[in-house]
C-alpha positions in Angstrom: -140.6 84.4 20.3 -137.2 85.6 21.1 -133.6 85.0 20.2 -132.5 81.5 21.0 -129.5 81.4 23.3 -126.4 80.4 21.6 -124.9 77.2 23.0 -121.7 77.8 24.8 -118.9 76.0 22.9 -116.6 74.3 25.3 -112.9 73.9 24.6 -112.7 71.3 27.3 -112.9 67.9 25.6 -110.7 65.7 27.7 -110.6 64.4 31.2 -107.8 63.6 33.7 -108.7 61.0 36.3 -106.5 60.8 39.4 -106.7 59.0 42.7 -106.0 60.5 46.0 -107.1 59.8 49.5 -110.5 60.9 50.7 -109.2 63.2 53.4 -107.1 65.2 50.9 -109.8 65.4 48.4 -112.4 66.5 50.9 -110.1 69.1 52.4 -109.2 70.5 48.9 -112.9 70.7 47.8 -113.9 72.3 51.1 -111.1 74.9 50.8 -112.0 75.7 47.2 -115.7 76.1 48.3 -114.6 78.5 51.1 -112.6 80.5 48.5 -115.6 80.6 46.2 -113.9 78.6 43.4 -114.1 75.1 42.2 -111.7 72.2 42.5 -111.6 71.8 38.7 -110.8 75.5 38.2 -107.9 75.3 40.6 -106.5 72.2 39.1 -106.7 73.7 35.6 -105.0 76.8 36.9 -102.2 74.7 38.4 -101.7 72.8 35.1 -101.5 76.0 33.1 -99.0 77.5 35.5 -97.0 74.3 35.6 -96.8 74.0 31.8 -95.9 77.7 31.4 -93.1 77.4 33.9 -91.7 74.2 32.5 -92.1 75.1 28.8 -90.0 78.2 29.4 -87.1 76.0 30.5 -87.0 74.1 27.2 
């Protein structure tokens, strides 16, 4: 009938599991929501920035 939508290929194929207290987690998720972003997106952004800063030192 029409073109089939191409499946989006995800480069994300690993997980990082961490533990933190509920209050911090809830505050972080709520703040991300208020800023119209996701917790996962912000954590990925932090990791990329952290690696970029520290790889430049090597």
